[in-house]
Backbone bond lengths (Angstrom), bond angles and torsions (degrees), N, CA, C in turn:
res aa  C-N    CA-C-N  psi(-1)  N-CA   C-N-CA  omega(-1)  CA-C   N-CA-C  phi
1 M - - - 1.453 - - 1.521 108.10 -
2 T 1.301 115.90 129.95 1.459 120.75 178.30 1.536 109.36 -87.79
3 K 1.326 114.90 170.51 1.459 119.37 -179.59 1.532 110.74 -61.76
4 S 1.325 117.29 -41.99 1.469 119.73 -179.28 1.534 111.19 -66.64
5 E 1.330 117.56 -35.34 1.463 120.53 176.14 1.530 110.78 -67.08
6 L 1.329 116.28 -38.79 1.463 120.53 177.69 1.526 110.65 -64.73
7 I 1.312 116.96 -42.37 1.464 121.16 178.32 1.524 110.35 -61.61
8 A 1.324 117.43 -43.46 1.465 121.25 178.93 1.530 110.91 -63.01
9 A 1.337 116.70 -41.89 1.461 120.59 179.00 1.525 111.25 -66.00
10 M 1.334 116.57 -41.79 1.462 120.33 177.94 1.523 110.54 -61.73
11 A 1.319 116.87 -42.58 1.459 121.39 -179.64 1.529 110.48 -63.90
12 E 1.336 116.01 -42.11 1.458 119.76 -179.06 1.531 112.30 -65.65
13 H 1.334 116.43 -43.29 1.464 120.40 -176.45 1.530 113.15 -75.68
14 S 1.332 116.53 -27.99 1.459 118.88 -175.72 1.519 113.87 -98.68
15 G 1.327 116.72 -14.90 1.461 119.30 -177.44 1.521 112.70 82.81
16 L 1.325 116.99 6.38 1.460 120.91 177.16 1.522 109.40 -85.32
17 N 1.340 116.09 162.81 1.452 117.41 172.13 1.525 108.96 -80.84
18 K 1.316 116.88 167.59 1.462 120.71 -174.46 1.532 112.22 -64.65
19 T 1.307 117.26 -33.77 1.471 120.66 179.59 1.520 110.66 -63.97
20 T 1.314 116.43 -45.43 1.462 120.85 179.56 1.523 110.97 -67.76
21 A 1.334 116.83 -39.09 1.466 120.52 177.77 1.526 110.59 -63.55
22 E 1.331 117.09 -38.74 1.467 120.51 177.92 1.526 110.63 -65.59
23 L 1.326 117.84 -40.42 1.468 121.18 176.89 1.526 110.48 -61.59
24 A 1.332 116.92 -41.04 1.464 121.11 179.50 1.528 110.58 -65.47
25 L 1.329 117.37 -43.39 1.462 120.84 179.14 1.525 110.97 -64.63
26 N 1.323 117.09 -42.77 1.467 120.70 178.32 1.524 111.45 -63.40
27 A 1.330 117.14 -38.54 1.465 120.99 177.72 1.526 110.26 -64.98
28 F 1.334 117.00 -42.06 1.457 121.67 178.48 1.530 110.90 -61.47
29 T 1.329 116.98 -50.45 1.471 119.57 -177.95 1.526 111.16 -65.35
30 A 1.326 117.33 -35.09 1.468 119.96 177.94 1.521 110.83 -65.83
31 A 1.333 117.11 -41.29 1.465 121.01 179.94 1.522 111.06 -65.80
32 V 1.341 117.16 -42.83 1.464 120.65 178.89 1.526 110.14 -65.77
33 T 1.316 117.30 -43.09 1.465 121.55 179.13 1.515 111.14 -60.75
34 K 1.327 117.37 -45.23 1.461 121.59 -179.92 1.527 111.06 -62.65
35 A 1.323 116.32 -41.77 1.467 120.44 179.28 1.530 110.63 -64.25
36 L 1.323 117.40 -43.17 1.463 120.79 -179.94 1.529 111.26 -66.68
37 Q 1.320 117.05 -38.43 1.461 120.57 178.89 1.525 111.68 -65.23
38 S 1.328 117.02 -30.33 1.463 119.83 179.71 1.526 111.72 -86.78
39 G 1.339 116.75 3.10 1.458 120.15 175.48 1.508 115.32 92.95
40 D 1.322 117.30 3.73 1.461 120.51 179.05 1.525 110.81 -80.15
41 K 1.309 115.70 163.00 1.451 123.03 174.81 1.526 107.22 -109.33
42 V 1.329 117.73 136.24 1.458 122.06 -179.07 1.528 108.09 -108.68
43 Q 1.335 116.40 122.40 1.466 121.89 179.80 1.518 108.95 -121.54
44 L 1.329 116.13 119.51 1.454 121.58 176.58 1.522 107.01 -117.14
45 V 1.327 116.63 104.60 1.458 122.29 -176.37 1.530 109.30 -58.70
46 G 1.307 116.03 129.79 1.448 121.50 -179.50 1.512 113.97 85.61
47 F 1.333 117.27 -3.89 1.463 120.39 -179.21 1.520 111.42 -123.45
48 G 1.344 117.06 -57.93 1.452 119.04 179.72 1.509 112.44 167.09
49 N 1.326 114.33 173.38 1.459 122.51 177.99 1.519 108.57 -118.46
50 F 1.320 115.82 141.00 1.449 121.48 178.71 1.521 108.45 -125.88
51 E 1.318 116.07 130.63 1.463 120.04 174.81 1.523 108.63 -157.32
52 V 1.307 115.13 154.74 1.451 121.55 178.80 1.516 108.12 -92.80
53 K 1.319 116.39 130.29 1.460 121.20 177.76 1.523 108.73 -126.01
54 E 1.306 115.19 140.72 1.456 120.67 175.69 1.522 108.58 -86.70
55 R 1.307 116.23 132.49 1.459 120.62 177.02 1.510 109.01 -120.60
56 G 1.303 115.25 146.48 1.446 120.38 178.52 1.520 110.96 -73.94
57 P 1.309 115.83 163.55 1.464 118.58 179.01 1.525 110.44 -68.14
58 R 1.295 116.04 152.51 1.452 119.84 176.75 1.522 109.17 -124.99
59 K 1.307 114.86 159.06 1.457 119.62 -177.19 1.522 109.67 -91.23
60 G 1.314 115.10 135.40 1.448 120.93 176.62 1.517 110.12 -98.93
61 R 1.300 115.89 166.32 1.461 120.85 178.51 1.513 109.72 -129.71
62 N 1.335 114.60 140.96 1.445 120.98 171.79 1.518 107.00 -71.44
63 V 1.306 118.04 122.89 1.457 122.31 -174.81 1.526 111.30 -63.72
64 R 1.307 116.73 -37.84 1.474 120.26 -176.62 1.520 112.74 -72.72
65 T 1.333 116.22 -42.80 1.460 118.85 -173.28 1.519 112.86 -104.22
66 G 1.329 118.49 -18.31 1.454 121.13 -176.48 1.521 112.54 79.56
67 E 1.319 117.32 2.49 1.458 122.56 -178.89 1.529 110.93 -72.26
68 E 1.346 116.64 139.25 1.467 120.92 177.13 1.516 109.81 -71.03
69 I 1.317 114.15 143.78 1.467 119.83 178.13 1.506 108.16 -108.18
């Protein structure tokens, strides 16, 4: 589902117009982004959990030669 499809679905289910649904989606993503940037964890029961995790570097491989990068 793309962002525009999500906005259309939100508008249809809520009775809002697409402009208002887009504003609501943008507000939601901005709030989640701000919380994650400040180190918080976002938990939405029945939807999902969002948190920032640090991962170590991993080794890549050249597809043609199989050599590690």
